[in-house]
HTML snippet that shows the backbone in 3Dmol.js (N, CA, C, O; Angstrom):
<script src="https://3Dmol.org/build/3Dmol-min.js"></script>
<div id="view" style="width:600px;height:400px;position:relative"></div>
<script>
const pdb = `
ATOM      1  N   MET A   1      96.820  36.944  95.035  1.00  0.00           N
ATOM      2  CA  MET A   1      95.773  36.303  94.398  1.00  0.00           C
ATOM      3  C   MET A   1      95.106  37.539  93.715  1.00  0.00           C
ATOM      4  O   MET A   1      95.113  38.624  94.297  1.00  0.00           O
ATOM      5  N   ILE A   2      94.555  37.393  92.540  1.00  0.00           N
ATOM      6  CA  ILE A   2      93.812  38.501  91.690  1.00  0.00           C
ATOM      7  C   ILE A   2      92.345  38.211  91.938  1.00  0.00           C
ATOM      8  O   ILE A   2      91.980  37.036  91.966  1.00  0.00           O
ATOM      9  N   ASN A   3      91.655  38.992  92.083  1.00  0.00           N
ATOM     10  CA  ASN A   3      90.092  39.023  92.326  1.00  0.00           C
ATOM     11  C   ASN A   3      89.614  39.351  91.142  1.00  0.00           C
ATOM     12  O   ASN A   3      90.077  40.340  90.574  1.00  0.00           O
ATOM     13  N   LEU A   4      88.480  38.493  90.480  1.00  0.00           N
ATOM     14  CA  LEU A   4      88.136  38.955  89.133  1.00  0.00           C
ATOM     15  C   LEU A   4      86.508  39.013  89.374  1.00  0.00           C
ATOM     16  O   LEU A   4      85.911  37.994  89.721  1.00  0.00           O
ATOM     17  N   ALA A   5      85.806  40.296  89.165  1.00  0.00           N
ATOM     18  CA  ALA A   5      84.527  40.356  89.160  1.00  0.00           C
ATOM     19  C   ALA A   5      84.185  40.071  87.571  1.00  0.00           C
ATOM     20  O   ALA A   5      84.622  40.696  86.605  1.00  0.00           O
ATOM     21  N   LEU A   6      83.310  38.989  87.577  1.00  0.00           N
ATOM     22  CA  LEU A   6      82.887  38.513  86.394  1.00  0.00           C
ATOM     23  C   LEU A   6      81.401  38.840  86.188  1.00  0.00           C
ATOM     24  O   LEU A   6      80.557  38.353  86.941  1.00  0.00           O
ATOM     25  N   GLY A   7      81.014  39.799  85.005  1.00  0.00           N
ATOM     26  CA  GLY A   7      79.692  40.421  84.934  1.00  0.00           C
ATOM     27  C   GLY A   7      78.657  39.297  84.205  1.00  0.00           C
ATOM     28  O   GLY A   7      78.035  39.501  83.163  1.00  0.00           O
ATOM     29  N   THR A   8      78.637  38.355  84.824  1.00  0.00           N
ATOM     30  CA  THR A   8      77.732  37.379  84.351  1.00  0.00           C
ATOM     31  C   THR A   8      77.453  36.240  85.269  1.00  0.00           C
ATOM     32  O   THR A   8      78.337  35.891  86.050  1.00  0.00           O
ATOM     33  N   THR A   9      76.277  35.614  85.245  1.00  0.00           N
ATOM     34  CA  THR A   9      75.930  34.413  85.811  1.00  0.00           C
ATOM     35  C   THR A   9      75.823  33.071  85.114  1.00  0.00           C
ATOM     36  O   THR A   9      75.658  31.949  85.593  1.00  0.00           O
ATOM     37  N   SER A  10      75.971  33.510  83.752  1.00  0.00           N
ATOM     38  CA  SER A  10      75.705  32.350  82.712  1.00  0.00           C
ATOM     39  C   SER A  10      76.746  31.225  82.858  1.00  0.00           C
ATOM     40  O   SER A  10      77.931  31.509  82.684  1.00  0.00           O
ATOM     41  N   LYS A  11      76.391  29.992  83.159  1.00  0.00           N
ATOM     42  CA  LYS A  11      77.147  28.903  83.445  1.00  0.00           C
ATOM     43  C   LYS A  11      77.896  28.576  82.381  1.00  0.00           C
ATOM     44  O   LYS A  11      78.986  28.063  82.635  1.00  0.00           O
ATOM     45  N   GLN A  12      77.532  28.774  80.998  1.00  0.00           N
ATOM     46  CA  GLN A  12      78.355  28.587  80.049  1.00  0.00           C
ATOM     47  C   GLN A  12      79.340  29.611  79.795  1.00  0.00           C
ATOM     48  O   GLN A  12      80.381  29.213  79.273  1.00  0.00           O
ATOM     49  N   LYS A  13      79.242  30.816  80.043  1.00  0.00           N
ATOM     50  CA  LYS A  13      80.096  31.809  79.881  1.00  0.00           C
ATOM     51  C   LYS A  13      81.225  31.807  81.088  1.00  0.00           C
ATOM     52  O   LYS A  13      82.417  32.070  80.932  1.00  0.00           O
ATOM     53  N   ILE A  14      80.579  31.453  82.318  1.00  0.00           N
ATOM     54  CA  ILE A  14      81.652  31.168  83.509  1.00  0.00           C
ATOM     55  C   ILE A  14      82.592  29.971  83.016  1.00  0.00           C
ATOM     56  O   ILE A  14      83.821  29.970  83.082  1.00  0.00           O
ATOM     57  N   GLY A  15      81.983  29.205  82.635  1.00  0.00           N
ATOM     58  CA  GLY A  15      82.959  27.955  81.922  1.00  0.00           C
ATOM     59  C   GLY A  15      83.955  28.357  81.075  1.00  0.00           C
ATOM     60  O   GLY A  15      85.063  27.892  81.342  1.00  0.00           O
ATOM     61  N   TYR A  16      83.872  29.177  80.013  1.00  0.00           N
ATOM     62  CA  TYR A  16      84.643  29.660  79.136  1.00  0.00           C
ATOM     63  C   TYR A  16      85.743  30.354  79.842  1.00  0.00           C
ATOM     64  O   TYR A  16      86.911  30.008  79.658  1.00  0.00           O
ATOM     65  N   VAL A  17      85.397  31.394  80.705  1.00  0.00           N
ATOM     66  CA  VAL A  17      86.306  32.115  81.369  1.00  0.00           C
ATOM     67  C   VAL A  17      87.300  31.256  82.182  1.00  0.00           C
ATOM     68  O   VAL A  17      88.517  31.432  82.143  1.00  0.00           O
ATOM     69  N   LYS A  18      86.702  30.346  82.894  1.00  0.00           N
ATOM     70  CA  LYS A  18      87.518  29.086  83.810  1.00  0.00           C
ATOM     71  C   LYS A  18      88.659  28.402  82.811  1.00  0.00           C
ATOM     72  O   LYS A  18      89.822  28.137  83.114  1.00  0.00           O
ATOM     73  N   GLU A  19      88.054  28.210  81.645  1.00  0.00           N
ATOM     74  CA  GLU A  19      88.820  27.463  80.534  1.00  0.00           C
ATOM     75  C   GLU A  19      90.026  28.288  80.142  1.00  0.00           C
ATOM     76  O   GLU A  19      91.157  27.808  80.058  1.00  0.00           O
ATOM     77  N   ILE A  20      89.763  29.393  79.937  1.00  0.00           N
ATOM     78  CA  ILE A  20      90.901  30.265  79.237  1.00  0.00           C
ATOM     79  C   ILE A  20      91.952  30.736  80.236  1.00  0.00           C
ATOM     80  O   ILE A  20      93.125  30.950  79.933  1.00  0.00           O
ATOM     81  N   ILE A  21      91.292  30.914  81.771  1.00  0.00           N
ATOM     82  CA  ILE A  21      92.265  31.086  82.814  1.00  0.00           C
ATOM     83  C   ILE A  21      93.116  29.946  82.970  1.00  0.00           C
ATOM     84  O   ILE A  21      94.346  29.998  82.988  1.00  0.00           O
ATOM     85  N   CYS A  22      92.313  28.758  83.099  1.00  0.00           N
ATOM     86  CA  CYS A  22      93.287  27.641  83.266  1.00  0.00           C
ATOM     87  C   CYS A  22      94.464  27.188  82.244  1.00  0.00           C
ATOM     88  O   CYS A  22      95.502  26.587  82.523  1.00  0.00           O
ATOM     89  N   GLU A  23      93.969  27.686  80.872  1.00  0.00           N
ATOM     90  CA  GLU A  23      94.895  27.358  79.840  1.00  0.00           C
ATOM     91  C   GLU A  23      96.205  28.412  79.775  1.00  0.00           C
ATOM     92  O   GLU A  23      97.304  28.179  79.270  1.00  0.00           O
ATOM     93  N   ILE A  24      95.807  29.496  80.360  1.00  0.00           N
ATOM     94  CA  ILE A  24      97.091  30.510  80.237  1.00  0.00           C
ATOM     95  C   ILE A  24      97.807  30.646  81.708  1.00  0.00           C
ATOM     96  O   ILE A  24      98.727  31.416  81.984  1.00  0.00           O
ATOM     97  N   GLU A  25      97.172  29.722  82.574  1.00  0.00           N
ATOM     98  CA  GLU A  25      97.459  29.372  83.670  1.00  0.00           C
ATOM     99  C   GLU A  25      97.738  30.742  84.625  1.00  0.00           C
ATOM    100  O   GLU A  25      98.843  31.076  85.053  1.00  0.00           O
ATOM    101  N   LEU A  26      96.546  31.403  84.836  1.00  0.00           N
ATOM    102  CA  LEU A  26      96.473  32.774  85.790  1.00  0.00           C
ATOM    103  C   LEU A  26      95.846  32.017  86.967  1.00  0.00           C
ATOM    104  O   LEU A  26      95.121  31.026  86.879  1.00  0.00           O
ATOM    105  N   ASP A  27      96.272  32.694  88.173  1.00  0.00           N
ATOM    106  CA  ASP A  27      95.767  32.389  89.600  1.00  0.00           C
ATOM    107  C   ASP A  27      94.836  33.389  89.855  1.00  0.00           C
ATOM    108  O   ASP A  27      95.200  34.486  90.279  1.00  0.00           O
ATOM    109  N   LEU A  28      93.482  33.078  89.604  1.00  0.00           N
ATOM    110  CA  LEU A  28      92.405  33.937  89.797  1.00  0.00           C
ATOM    111  C   LEU A  28      91.392  33.469  90.522  1.00  0.00           C
ATOM    112  O   LEU A  28      91.010  32.302  90.436  1.00  0.00           O
ATOM    113  N   ILE A  29      90.791  34.482  91.423  1.00  0.00           N
ATOM    114  CA  ILE A  29      89.643  34.131  92.130  1.00  0.00           C
ATOM    115  C   ILE A  29      88.381  34.721  91.186  1.00  0.00           C
ATOM    116  O   ILE A  29      88.418  35.921  90.916  1.00  0.00           O
ATOM    117  N   ILE A  30      87.398  34.007  90.738  1.00  0.00           N
ATOM    118  CA  ILE A  30      86.298  34.635  89.885  1.00  0.00           C
ATOM    119  C   ILE A  30      85.058  34.654  90.856  1.00  0.00           C
ATOM    120  O   ILE A  30      84.776  33.692  91.570  1.00  0.00           O
ATOM    121  N   THR A  31      84.437  35.673  90.826  1.00  0.00           N
ATOM    122  CA  THR A  31      83.468  36.203  91.570  1.00  0.00           C
ATOM    123  C   THR A  31      82.307  36.384  90.433  1.00  0.00           C
ATOM    124  O   THR A  31      82.495  37.442  89.833  1.00  0.00           O
ATOM    125  N   PRO A  32      81.259  35.732  89.994  1.00  0.00           N
ATOM    126  CA  PRO A  32      80.368  35.966  88.886  1.00  0.00           C
ATOM    127  C   PRO A  32      79.142  36.863  89.703  1.00  0.00           C
ATOM    128  O   PRO A  32      78.762  36.665  90.857  1.00  0.00           O
ATOM    129  N   ILE A  33      78.803  37.576  89.051  1.00  0.00           N
ATOM    130  CA  ILE A  33      77.540  38.517  89.681  1.00  0.00           C
ATOM    131  C   ILE A  33      76.555  39.018  88.528  1.00  0.00           C
ATOM    132  O   ILE A  33      77.027  39.339  87.437  1.00  0.00           O
ATOM    133  N   ASP A  34      75.411  39.071  88.735  1.00  0.00           N
ATOM    134  CA  ASP A  34      74.255  39.462  87.720  1.00  0.00           C
ATOM    135  C   ASP A  34      74.294  40.978  87.819  1.00  0.00           C
ATOM    136  O   ASP A  34      73.790  41.622  88.740  1.00  0.00           O
ATOM    137  N   VAL A  35      74.995  41.522  86.694  1.00  0.00           N
ATOM    138  CA  VAL A  35      74.705  43.147  86.437  1.00  0.00           C
ATOM    139  C   VAL A  35      74.166  43.347  85.125  1.00  0.00           C
ATOM    140  O   VAL A  35      74.138  42.492  84.239  1.00  0.00           O
ATOM    141  N   SER A  36      73.707  44.610  85.042  1.00  0.00           N
ATOM    142  CA  SER A  36      73.008  45.083  83.777  1.00  0.00           C
ATOM    143  C   SER A  36      74.113  45.382  82.831  1.00  0.00           C
ATOM    144  O   SER A  36      75.159  45.907  83.212  1.00  0.00           O
ATOM    145  N   SER A  37      73.878  45.043  81.571  1.00  0.00           N
ATOM    146  CA  SER A  37      74.837  45.543  80.440  1.00  0.00           C
ATOM    147  C   SER A  37      74.259  46.896  80.026  1.00  0.00           C
ATOM    148  O   SER A  37      75.017  47.708  79.495  1.00  0.00           O
ATOM    149  N   GLU A  38      72.906  47.216  80.239  1.00  0.00           N
ATOM    150  CA  GLU A  38      72.263  48.598  80.024  1.00  0.00           C
ATOM    151  C   GLU A  38      72.414  49.014  78.573  1.00  0.00           C
ATOM    152  O   GLU A  38      72.620  50.152  78.152  1.00  0.00           O
ATOM    153  N   VAL A  39      72.247  47.655  77.740  1.00  0.00           N
ATOM    154  CA  VAL A  39      71.801  47.743  76.176  1.00  0.00           C
ATOM    155  C   VAL A  39      70.546  46.794  76.313  1.00  0.00           C
ATOM    156  O   VAL A  39      70.037  46.515  77.399  1.00  0.00           O
ATOM    157  N   SER A  40      70.079  46.306  75.025  1.00  0.00           N
ATOM    158  CA  SER A  40      68.979  45.612  74.915  1.00  0.00           C
ATOM    159  C   SER A  40      69.256  44.268  75.020  1.00  0.00           C
ATOM    160  O   SER A  40      70.363  43.881  74.645  1.00  0.00           O
ATOM    161  N   GLU A  41      68.439  43.466  75.470  1.00  0.00           N
ATOM    162  CA  GLU A  41      68.588  41.981  75.993  1.00  0.00           C
ATOM    163  C   GLU A  41      69.253  41.388  74.904  1.00  0.00           C
ATOM    164  O   GLU A  41      70.220  40.690  75.210  1.00  0.00           O
ATOM    165  N   GLN A  42      68.949  41.500  73.588  1.00  0.00           N
ATOM    166  CA  GLN A  42      69.790  40.856  72.522  1.00  0.00           C
ATOM    167  C   GLN A  42      70.270  41.803  71.466  1.00  0.00           C
ATOM    168  O   GLN A  42      69.730  42.025  70.383  1.00  0.00           O
ATOM    169  N   PRO A  43      71.513  42.397  72.013  1.00  0.00           N
ATOM    170  CA  PRO A  43      72.203  43.197  71.128  1.00  0.00           C
ATOM    171  C   PRO A  43      72.316  42.893  69.621  1.00  0.00           C
ATOM    172  O   PRO A  43      72.613  41.733  69.334  1.00  0.00           O
ATOM    173  N   THR A  44      72.136  43.709  68.688  1.00  0.00           N
ATOM    174  CA  THR A  44      72.163  43.410  67.352  1.00  0.00           C
ATOM    175  C   THR A  44      73.219  44.108  66.598  1.00  0.00           C
ATOM    176  O   THR A  44      73.293  43.847  65.397  1.00  0.00           O
ATOM    177  N   THR A  45      74.153  45.060  67.167  1.00  0.00           N
ATOM    178  CA  THR A  45      75.392  45.641  66.616  1.00  0.00           C
ATOM    179  C   THR A  45      76.413  45.307  67.327  1.00  0.00           C
ATOM    180  O   THR A  45      76.361  45.108  68.540  1.00  0.00           O
ATOM    181  N   GLU A  46      77.548  45.208  66.540  1.00  0.00           N
ATOM    182  CA  GLU A  46      78.897  45.135  67.356  1.00  0.00           C
ATOM    183  C   GLU A  46      79.106  46.306  68.376  1.00  0.00           C
ATOM    184  O   GLU A  46      79.650  46.074  69.456  1.00  0.00           O
ATOM    185  N   GLU A  47      78.696  47.508  68.056  1.00  0.00           N
ATOM    186  CA  GLU A  47      78.943  48.567  68.999  1.00  0.00           C
ATOM    187  C   GLU A  47      78.020  48.371  70.346  1.00  0.00           C
ATOM    188  O   GLU A  47      78.402  48.612  71.492  1.00  0.00           O
ATOM    189  N   GLU A  48      76.776  47.902  69.978  1.00  0.00           N
ATOM    190  CA  GLU A  48      75.929  47.594  71.081  1.00  0.00           C
ATOM    191  C   GLU A  48      76.457  46.537  72.194  1.00  0.00           C
ATOM    192  O   GLU A  48      76.320  46.624  73.414  1.00  0.00           O
ATOM    193  N   THR A  49      77.169  45.403  71.364  1.00  0.00           N
ATOM    194  CA  THR A  49      77.708  44.262  72.149  1.00  0.00           C
ATOM    195  C   THR A  49      78.852  44.711  72.903  1.00  0.00           C
ATOM    196  O   THR A  49      78.957  44.320  74.065  1.00  0.00           O
ATOM    197  N   LYS A  50      79.775  45.519  72.381  1.00  0.00           N
ATOM    198  CA  LYS A  50      80.799  46.053  72.942  1.00  0.00           C
ATOM    199  C   LYS A  50      80.561  46.891  74.111  1.00  0.00           C
ATOM    200  O   LYS A  50      81.180  46.672  75.153  1.00  0.00           O
ATOM    201  N   LYS A  51      79.637  47.918  74.008  1.00  0.00           N
ATOM    202  CA  LYS A  51      79.187  48.809  74.806  1.00  0.00           C
ATOM    203  C   LYS A  51      78.449  47.806  76.292  1.00  0.00           C
ATOM    204  O   LYS A  51      78.484  48.112  77.484  1.00  0.00           O
ATOM    205  N   GLY A  52      77.916  46.748  75.726  1.00  0.00           N
ATOM    206  CA  GLY A  52      77.180  45.999  76.905  1.00  0.00           C
ATOM    207  C   GLY A  52      78.238  45.051  77.665  1.00  0.00           C
ATOM    208  O   GLY A  52      78.017  44.674  78.816  1.00  0.00           O
ATOM    209  N   SER A  53      79.310  44.713  77.011  1.00  0.00           N
ATOM    210  CA  SER A  53      80.446  44.043  77.687  1.00  0.00           C
ATOM    211  C   SER A  53      81.119  45.292  78.648  1.00  0.00           C
ATOM    212  O   SER A  53      81.122  45.252  79.878  1.00  0.00           O
ATOM    213  N   ILE A  54      81.636  46.306  77.904  1.00  0.00           N
ATOM    214  CA  ILE A  54      82.308  47.295  78.905  1.00  0.00           C
ATOM    215  C   ILE A  54      81.359  47.572  80.062  1.00  0.00           C
ATOM    216  O   ILE A  54      81.958  47.625  81.136  1.00  0.00           O
ATOM    217  N   ASN A  55      79.920  47.781  80.149  1.00  0.00           N
ATOM    218  CA  ASN A  55      78.993  48.283  81.086  1.00  0.00           C
ATOM    219  C   ASN A  55      78.982  46.992  82.001  1.00  0.00           C
ATOM    220  O   ASN A  55      78.977  47.192  83.216  1.00  0.00           O
ATOM    221  N   ARG A  56      78.978  45.880  81.609  1.00  0.00           N
ATOM    222  CA  ARG A  56      78.787  44.758  82.624  1.00  0.00           C
ATOM    223  C   ARG A  56      80.285  44.809  83.450  1.00  0.00           C
ATOM    224  O   ARG A  56      80.259  44.782  84.681  1.00  0.00           O
ATOM    225  N   ALA A  57      81.442  44.875  82.807  1.00  0.00           N
ATOM    226  CA  ALA A  57      82.640  44.998  83.482  1.00  0.00           C
ATOM    227  C   ALA A  57      82.611  45.881  84.469  1.00  0.00           C
ATOM    228  O   ALA A  57      83.017  45.573  85.589  1.00  0.00           O
ATOM    229  N   LYS A  58      82.127  47.096  84.186  1.00  0.00           N
ATOM    230  CA  LYS A  58      82.369  48.293  85.182  1.00  0.00           C
ATOM    231  C   LYS A  58      81.315  48.313  86.212  1.00  0.00           C
ATOM    232  O   LYS A  58      81.401  48.949  87.262  1.00  0.00           O
ATOM    233  N   ASN A  59      80.201  47.497  85.814  1.00  0.00           N
ATOM    234  CA  ASN A  59      79.013  47.559  86.944  1.00  0.00           C
ATOM    235  C   ASN A  59      79.587  46.224  87.921  1.00  0.00           C
ATOM    236  O   ASN A  59      79.419  46.292  89.139  1.00  0.00           O
ATOM    237  N   ALA A  60      80.206  45.129  87.365  1.00  0.00           N
ATOM    238  CA  ALA A  60      80.599  44.078  88.242  1.00  0.00           C
ATOM    239  C   ALA A  60      81.582  44.373  89.085  1.00  0.00           C
ATOM    240  O   ALA A  60      81.661  43.670  90.092  1.00  0.00           O
ATOM    241  N   ILE A  61      82.635  45.543  88.882  1.00  0.00           N
ATOM    242  CA  ILE A  61      83.588  46.000  89.615  1.00  0.00           C
ATOM    243  C   ILE A  61      83.375  46.798  90.793  1.00  0.00           C
ATOM    244  O   ILE A  61      84.023  46.951  91.828  1.00  0.00           O
ATOM    245  N   LYS A  62      81.900  47.433  90.199  1.00  0.00           N
ATOM    246  CA  LYS A  62      81.550  48.604  91.373  1.00  0.00           C
ATOM    247  C   LYS A  62      80.651  47.521  92.352  1.00  0.00           C
ATOM    248  O   LYS A  62      80.439  47.912  93.500  1.00  0.00           O
ATOM    249  N   GLU A  63      80.211  46.428  92.032  1.00  0.00           N
ATOM    250  CA  GLU A  63      79.495  45.681  93.044  1.00  0.00           C
ATOM    251  C   GLU A  63      80.317  44.655  93.937  1.00  0.00           C
ATOM    252  O   GLU A  63      79.892  44.267  95.025  1.00  0.00           O
ATOM    253  N   ILE A  64      81.483  44.261  93.413  1.00  0.00           N
ATOM    254  CA  ILE A  64      82.456  43.492  93.970  1.00  0.00           C
ATOM    255  C   ILE A  64      83.765  44.332  94.647  1.00  0.00           C
ATOM    256  O   ILE A  64      84.855  44.517  94.106  1.00  0.00           O
ATOM    257  N   LYS A  65      83.415  44.698  95.736  1.00  0.00           N
ATOM    258  CA  LYS A  65      84.571  45.799  96.100  1.00  0.00           C
ATOM    259  C   LYS A  65      85.922  45.196  96.253  1.00  0.00           C
ATOM    260  O   LYS A  65      86.874  45.964  96.117  1.00  0.00           O
ATOM    261  N   LYS A  66      86.161  43.936  96.516  1.00  0.00           N
ATOM    262  CA  LYS A  66      87.423  43.415  96.701  1.00  0.00           C
ATOM    263  C   LYS A  66      87.979  42.944  95.263  1.00  0.00           C
ATOM    264  O   LYS A  66      89.063  42.388  95.084  1.00  0.00           O
ATOM    265  N   ALA A  67      86.965  43.293  94.202  1.00  0.00           N
ATOM    266  CA  ALA A  67      87.949  42.937  92.811  1.00  0.00           C
ATOM    267  C   ALA A  67      88.803  43.750  92.472  1.00  0.00           C
ATOM    268  O   ALA A  67      88.656  44.969  92.567  1.00  0.00           O
ATOM    269  N   ASP A  68      90.089  43.019  91.908  1.00  0.00           N
ATOM    270  CA  ASP A  68      90.962  43.797  91.190  1.00  0.00           C
ATOM    271  C   ASP A  68      90.877  44.162  89.857  1.00  0.00           C
ATOM    272  O   ASP A  68      91.458  45.176  89.471  1.00  0.00           O
ATOM    273  N   TRP A  69      90.118  43.352  88.971  1.00  0.00           N
ATOM    274  CA  TRP A  69      89.585  43.335  87.752  1.00  0.00           C
ATOM    275  C   TRP A  69      87.998  43.160  87.541  1.00  0.00           C
ATOM    276  O   TRP A  69      87.258  42.565  88.324  1.00  0.00           O
ATOM    277  N   GLY A  70      87.631  43.751  86.407  1.00  0.00           N
ATOM    278  CA  GLY A  70      86.359  43.584  85.897  1.00  0.00           C
ATOM    279  C   GLY A  70      86.060  42.819  84.547  1.00  0.00           C
ATOM    280  O   GLY A  70      86.830  43.089  83.626  1.00  0.00           O
ATOM    281  N   LEU A  71      85.296  42.123  84.352  1.00  0.00           N
ATOM    282  CA  LEU A  71      85.510  41.435  82.771  1.00  0.00           C
ATOM    283  C   LEU A  71      83.844  41.233  82.536  1.00  0.00           C
ATOM    284  O   LEU A  71      83.111  40.628  83.319  1.00  0.00           O
ATOM    285  N   GLY A  72      83.456  41.819  81.394  1.00  0.00           N
ATOM    286  CA  GLY A  72      82.070  41.575  80.956  1.00  0.00           C
ATOM    287  C   GLY A  72      82.001  40.753  79.703  1.00  0.00           C
ATOM    288  O   GLY A  72      82.843  40.933  78.823  1.00  0.00           O
ATOM    289  N   ILE A  73      81.107  39.915  79.576  1.00  0.00           N
ATOM    290  CA  ILE A  73      80.911  39.172  78.371  1.00  0.00           C
ATOM    291  C   ILE A  73      79.364  39.414  77.891  1.00  0.00           C
ATOM    292  O   ILE A  73      78.479  39.190  78.717  1.00  0.00           O
ATOM    293  N   GLU A  74      79.057  39.810  76.738  1.00  0.00           N
ATOM    294  CA  GLU A  74      77.749  40.180  76.143  1.00  0.00           C
ATOM    295  C   GLU A  74      77.390  39.233  75.160  1.00  0.00           C
ATOM    296  O   GLU A  74      76.332  39.356  74.542  1.00  0.00           O
TER     297      GLU A  74
END
`;
const viewer = $3Dmol.createViewer("view");
viewer.addModel(pdb, "pdb");
viewer.setStyle({}, {cartoon: {color: "spectrum"}});
viewer.zoomTo();
viewer.render();
</script>
C-alpha cells in the first residue's frame, strides 16, 4: 500500500484527489496535512502557483514520515 502525504486540508481538494485516485484505480492511503506553501496566500502567477504546489508536497512528505509520496495543490 502506498502512503500519500497530501499538502492540504481543503475538503474540496481532498475530494478531487480521491476522485482521481478512484478513477485510475490506485490503492493509496491519503494523509492530508496543513503545511505552508511558502508563497503568498493567493498566488498571482503560474510560477508562484507551481512553486507553492512543490513546497506543499515537500513539506507534507517531511511531516508524514511514513509517506511514500508527497502531493501539493495550490
